[in-house]
N, CA, C and O atoms as a GROMACS GRO file, in nm:
protein
  264
    1UNK      N    1   0.391  -0.933  -3.320
    1UNK     CA    2   0.436  -0.989  -3.448
    1UNK      C    3   0.403  -0.884  -3.562
    1UNK      O    4   0.295  -0.826  -3.573
    2UNK      N    5   0.504  -0.867  -3.640
    2UNK     CA    6   0.480  -0.778  -3.760
    2UNK      C    7   0.437  -0.850  -3.874
    2UNK      O    8   0.477  -0.965  -3.888
    3UNK      N    9   0.359  -0.796  -3.961
    3UNK     CA   10   0.302  -0.853  -4.085
    3UNK      C   11   0.414  -0.939  -4.163
    3UNK      O   12   0.389  -1.052  -4.207
    4UNK      N   13   0.530  -0.882  -4.177
    4UNK     CA   14   0.644  -0.943  -4.245
    4UNK      C   15   0.692  -1.075  -4.179
    4UNK      O   16   0.763  -1.152  -4.243
    5UNK      N   17   0.654  -1.104  -4.052
    5UNK     CA   18   0.691  -1.220  -3.978
    5UNK      C   19   0.596  -1.332  -3.999
    5UNK      O   20   0.630  -1.446  -3.966
    6UNK      N   21   0.477  -1.309  -4.052
    6UNK     CA   22   0.378  -1.406  -4.068
    6UNK      C   23   0.412  -1.500  -4.183
    6UNK      O   24   0.446  -1.453  -4.291
    7UNK      N   25   0.403  -1.625  -4.164
    7UNK     CA   26   0.440  -1.733  -4.256
    7UNK      C   27   0.323  -1.773  -4.342
    7UNK      O   28   0.237  -1.843  -4.290
    8UNK      N   29   0.311  -1.738  -4.466
    8UNK     CA   30   0.198  -1.772  -4.550
    8UNK      C   31   0.232  -1.876  -4.638
    8UNK      O   32   0.158  -1.895  -4.734
    9UNK      N   33   0.336  -1.949  -4.623
    9UNK     CA   34   0.380  -2.046  -4.711
    9UNK      C   35   0.287  -2.176  -4.731
    9UNK      O   36   0.294  -2.243  -4.834
   10UNK      N   37   0.198  -2.208  -4.624
   10UNK     CA   38   0.110  -2.303  -4.628
   10UNK      C   39  -0.032  -2.276  -4.693
   10UNK      O   40  -0.117  -2.363  -4.708
   11UNK      N   41  -0.047  -2.143  -4.731
   11UNK     CA   42  -0.172  -2.103  -4.793
   11UNK      C   43  -0.153  -2.102  -4.947
   11UNK      O   44  -0.064  -2.037  -5.002
   12UNK      N   45  -0.242  -2.178  -5.012
   12UNK     CA   46  -0.229  -2.176  -5.155
   12UNK      C   47  -0.269  -2.045  -5.226
   12UNK      O   48  -0.355  -1.974  -5.174
   13UNK      N   49  -0.212  -2.010  -5.338
   13UNK     CA   50  -0.245  -1.890  -5.402
   13UNK      C   51  -0.380  -1.877  -5.454
   13UNK      O   52  -0.435  -1.978  -5.500
   14UNK      N   53  -0.444  -1.756  -5.453
   14UNK     CA   54  -0.582  -1.742  -5.502
   14UNK      C   55  -0.576  -1.711  -5.646
   14UNK      O   56  -0.524  -1.609  -5.691
   15UNK      N   57  -0.629  -1.803  -5.714
   15UNK     CA   58  -0.626  -1.805  -5.863
   15UNK      C   59  -0.754  -1.731  -5.915
   15UNK      O   60  -0.847  -1.702  -5.840
   16UNK      N   61  -0.751  -1.702  -6.051
   16UNK     CA   62  -0.868  -1.656  -6.111
   16UNK      C   63  -0.991  -1.744  -6.106
   16UNK      O   64  -1.106  -1.700  -6.103
   17UNK      N   65  -0.955  -1.879  -6.106
   17UNK     CA   66  -1.068  -1.983  -6.090
   17UNK      C   67  -1.139  -1.962  -5.959
   17UNK      O   68  -1.261  -1.965  -5.950
   18UNK      N   69  -1.053  -1.940  -5.851
   18UNK     CA   70  -1.114  -1.912  -5.716
   18UNK      C   71  -1.212  -1.802  -5.723
   18UNK      O   72  -1.327  -1.818  -5.682
   19UNK      N   73  -1.166  -1.681  -5.777
   19UNK     CA   74  -1.246  -1.562  -5.778
   19UNK      C   75  -1.373  -1.582  -5.868
   19UNK      O   76  -1.477  -1.522  -5.840
   20UNK      N   77  -1.366  -1.663  -5.971
   20UNK     CA   78  -1.472  -1.697  -6.057
   20UNK      C   79  -1.586  -1.766  -5.988
   20UNK      O   80  -1.703  -1.743  -6.018
   21UNK      N   81  -1.548  -1.852  -5.893
   21UNK     CA   82  -1.643  -1.931  -5.809
   21UNK      C   83  -1.683  -1.865  -5.684
   21UNK      O   84  -1.790  -1.898  -5.631
   22UNK      N   85  -1.608  -1.776  -5.632
   22UNK     CA   86  -1.636  -1.711  -5.504
   22UNK      C   87  -1.769  -1.637  -5.500
   22UNK      O   88  -1.812  -1.576  -5.599
   23UNK      N   89  -1.832  -1.643  -5.385
   23UNK     CA   90  -1.963  -1.571  -5.369
   23UNK      C   91  -1.955  -1.498  -5.239
   23UNK      O   92  -1.899  -1.545  -5.139
   24UNK      N   93  -2.013  -1.381  -5.245
   24UNK     CA   94  -2.019  -1.299  -5.113
   24UNK      C   95  -2.166  -1.320  -5.060
   24UNK      O   96  -2.264  -1.279  -5.124
   25UNK      N   97  -2.174  -1.383  -4.945
   25UNK     CA   98  -2.306  -1.395  -4.871
   25UNK      C   99  -2.308  -1.316  -4.757
   25UNK      O  100  -2.221  -1.329  -4.672
   26UNK      N  101  -2.407  -1.228  -4.746
   26UNK     CA  102  -2.423  -1.144  -4.628
   26UNK      C  103  -2.549  -1.188  -4.548
   26UNK      O  104  -2.651  -1.227  -4.604
   27UNK      N  105  -2.537  -1.181  -4.423
   27UNK     CA  106  -2.645  -1.229  -4.329
   27UNK      C  107  -2.774  -1.146  -4.354
   27UNK      O  108  -2.773  -1.035  -4.406
   28UNK      N  109  -2.880  -1.206  -4.315
   28UNK     CA  110  -3.011  -1.135  -4.322
   28UNK      C  111  -3.006  -1.029  -4.224
   28UNK      O  112  -2.959  -1.048  -4.111
   29UNK      N  113  -3.056  -0.911  -4.266
   29UNK     CA  114  -3.065  -0.792  -4.173
   29UNK      C  115  -3.195  -0.729  -4.181
   29UNK      O  116  -3.252  -0.717  -4.290
   30UNK      N  117  -3.250  -0.683  -4.059
   30UNK     CA  118  -3.366  -0.606  -4.052
   30UNK      C  119  -3.340  -0.481  -3.972
   30UNK      O  120  -3.274  -0.492  -3.870
   31UNK      N  121  -3.387  -0.366  -4.009
   31UNK     CA  122  -3.356  -0.255  -3.932
   31UNK      C  123  -3.469  -0.234  -3.839
   31UNK      O  124  -3.585  -0.220  -3.878
   32UNK      N  125  -3.430  -0.231  -3.707
   32UNK     CA  126  -3.534  -0.218  -3.599
   32UNK      C  127  -3.510  -0.094  -3.526
   32UNK      O  128  -3.395  -0.065  -3.494
   33UNK      N  129  -3.605  -0.022  -3.499
   33UNK     CA  130  -3.597   0.109  -3.417
   33UNK      C  131  -3.512   0.084  -3.294
   33UNK      O  132  -3.533  -0.022  -3.234
   34UNK      N  133  -3.419   0.166  -3.247
   34UNK     CA  134  -3.339   0.142  -3.138
   34UNK      C  135  -3.415   0.122  -3.011
   34UNK      O  136  -3.370   0.046  -2.925
   35UNK      N  137  -3.535   0.190  -2.994
   35UNK     CA  138  -3.608   0.172  -2.869
   35UNK      C  139  -3.666   0.035  -2.858
   35UNK      O  140  -3.667  -0.027  -2.752
   36UNK      N  141  -3.713  -0.011  -2.969
   36UNK     CA  142  -3.774  -0.146  -2.967
   36UNK      C  143  -3.665  -0.251  -2.946
   36UNK      O  144  -3.688  -0.350  -2.876
   37UNK      N  145  -3.548  -0.232  -3.003
   37UNK     CA  146  -3.445  -0.328  -2.991
   37UNK      C  147  -3.400  -0.327  -2.847
   37UNK      O  148  -3.378  -0.435  -2.791
   38UNK      N  149  -3.386  -0.212  -2.784
   38UNK     CA  150  -3.345  -0.199  -2.637
   38UNK      C  151  -3.446  -0.271  -2.555
   38UNK      O  152  -3.408  -0.344  -2.464
   39UNK      N  153  -3.578  -0.253  -2.583
   39UNK     CA  154  -3.680  -0.323  -2.501
   39UNK      C  155  -3.659  -0.471  -2.502
   39UNK      O  156  -3.665  -0.534  -2.397
   40UNK      N  157  -3.635  -0.527  -2.617
   40UNK     CA  158  -3.614  -0.671  -2.625
   40UNK      C  159  -3.488  -0.705  -2.559
   40UNK      O  160  -3.492  -0.796  -2.476
   41UNK      N  161  -3.377  -0.646  -2.584
   41UNK     CA  162  -3.247  -0.676  -2.525
   41UNK      C  163  -3.253  -0.671  -2.373
   41UNK      O  164  -3.190  -0.754  -2.306
   42UNK      N  165  -3.331  -0.573  -2.314
   42UNK     CA  166  -3.334  -0.561  -2.172
   42UNK      C  167  -3.411  -0.668  -2.104
   42UNK      O  168  -3.420  -0.668  -1.981
   43UNK      N  169  -3.471  -0.766  -2.182
   43UNK     CA  170  -3.542  -0.871  -2.126
   43UNK      C  171  -3.483  -1.011  -2.140
   43UNK      O  172  -3.548  -1.114  -2.120
   44UNK      N  173  -3.353  -1.007  -2.175
   44UNK     CA  174  -3.265  -1.121  -2.177
   44UNK      C  175  -3.189  -1.139  -2.307
   44UNK      O  176  -3.216  -1.075  -2.408
   45UNK      N  177  -3.090  -1.234  -2.298
   45UNK     CA  178  -3.004  -1.260  -2.409
   45UNK      C  179  -3.074  -1.321  -2.530
   45UNK      O  180  -3.027  -1.308  -2.643
   46UNK      N  181  -3.181  -1.384  -2.508
   46UNK     CA  182  -3.257  -1.453  -2.626
   46UNK      C  183  -3.349  -1.358  -2.693
   46UNK      O  184  -3.457  -1.399  -2.736
   47UNK      N  185  -3.314  -1.235  -2.705
   47UNK     CA  186  -3.404  -1.124  -2.755
   47UNK      C  187  -3.434  -1.163  -2.912
   47UNK      O  188  -3.546  -1.138  -2.958
   48UNK      N  189  -3.342  -1.219  -2.986
   48UNK     CA  190  -3.381  -1.242  -3.125
   48UNK      C  191  -3.479  -1.349  -3.134
   48UNK      O  192  -3.562  -1.344  -3.226
   49UNK      N  193  -3.482  -1.447  -3.050
   49UNK     CA  194  -3.584  -1.553  -3.049
   49UNK      C  195  -3.717  -1.491  -3.006
   49UNK      O  196  -3.819  -1.529  -3.062
   50UNK      N  197  -3.723  -1.405  -2.917
   50UNK     CA  198  -3.853  -1.337  -2.885
   50UNK      C  199  -3.903  -1.244  -2.989
   50UNK      O  200  -4.024  -1.231  -3.007
   51UNK      N  201  -3.817  -1.181  -3.055
   51UNK     CA  202  -3.858  -1.096  -3.172
   51UNK      C  203  -3.921  -1.185  -3.270
   51UNK      O  204  -4.033  -1.159  -3.315
   52UNK      N  205  -3.855  -1.289  -3.305
   52UNK     CA  206  -3.912  -1.392  -3.404
   52UNK      C  207  -4.044  -1.444  -3.368
   52UNK      O  208  -4.133  -1.460  -3.451
   53UNK      N  209  -4.057  -1.473  -3.230
   53UNK     CA  210  -4.184  -1.527  -3.184
   53UNK      C  211  -4.294  -1.426  -3.208
   53UNK      O  212  -4.403  -1.459  -3.255
   54UNK      N  213  -4.264  -1.301  -3.173
   54UNK     CA  214  -4.354  -1.195  -3.187
   54UNK      C  215  -4.403  -1.174  -3.336
   54UNK      O  216  -4.522  -1.156  -3.362
   55UNK      N  217  -4.312  -1.177  -3.423
   55UNK     CA  218  -4.345  -1.170  -3.562
   55UNK      C  219  -4.419  -1.285  -3.611
   55UNK      O  220  -4.507  -1.268  -3.696
   56UNK      N  221  -4.389  -1.416  -3.561
   56UNK     CA  222  -4.463  -1.536  -3.601
   56UNK      C  223  -4.605  -1.522  -3.557
   56UNK      O  224  -4.694  -1.551  -3.637
   57UNK      N  225  -4.632  -1.480  -3.438
   57UNK     CA  226  -4.764  -1.459  -3.378
   57UNK      C  227  -4.837  -1.359  -3.472
   57UNK      O  228  -4.950  -1.384  -3.512
   58UNK      N  229  -4.774  -1.250  -3.504
   58UNK     CA  230  -4.847  -1.156  -3.590
   58UNK      C  231  -4.883  -1.213  -3.734
   58UNK      O  232  -4.992  -1.192  -3.787
   59UNK      N  233  -4.784  -1.284  -3.791
   59UNK     CA  234  -4.813  -1.360  -3.920
   59UNK      C  235  -4.936  -1.452  -3.902
   59UNK      O  236  -5.029  -1.447  -3.983
   60UNK      N  237  -4.936  -1.532  -3.801
   60UNK     CA  238  -5.041  -1.624  -3.766
   60UNK      C  239  -5.181  -1.560  -3.763
   60UNK      O  240  -5.277  -1.604  -3.827
   61UNK      N  241  -5.184  -1.447  -3.680
   61UNK     CA  242  -5.306  -1.369  -3.675
   61UNK      C  243  -5.344  -1.315  -3.807
   61UNK      O  244  -5.461  -1.329  -3.844
   62UNK      N  245  -5.260  -1.257  -3.881
   62UNK     CA  246  -5.301  -1.208  -4.011
   62UNK      C  247  -5.348  -1.308  -4.104
   62UNK      O  248  -5.443  -1.285  -4.180
   63UNK      N  249  -5.287  -1.422  -4.102
   63UNK     CA  250  -5.336  -1.537  -4.198
   63UNK      C  251  -5.477  -1.577  -4.152
   63UNK      O  252  -5.566  -1.596  -4.235
   64UNK      N  253  -5.499  -1.591  -4.011
   64UNK     CA  254  -5.630  -1.631  -3.966
   64UNK      C  255  -5.740  -1.538  -3.999
   64UNK      O  256  -5.856  -1.578  -4.012
   65UNK      N  257  -5.701  -1.400  -4.014
   65UNK     CA  258  -5.795  -1.297  -4.036
   65UNK      C  259  -5.827  -1.291  -4.188
   65UNK      O  260  -5.927  -1.233  -4.227
   66UNK      N  261  -5.748  -1.348  -4.265
   66UNK     CA  262  -5.762  -1.339  -4.413
   66UNK      C  263  -5.866  -1.436  -4.465
   66UNK      O  264  -5.890  -1.441  -4.585
   0.00000   0.00000   0.00000
């Protein structure tokens, strides 16, 4: 399908009011060294949960030491 063939008639026009209220929200991002990310990824699909668990454990130990 070519762009010219797409029916946009059911989409309302974007007004100045829309752009006044529009907000851009970006996801949270953290830069992790590639080797560390690979290590976690190689241990399963839930690697983000494990990274969070390690960070929570670190925070807890830091708070206990304070």
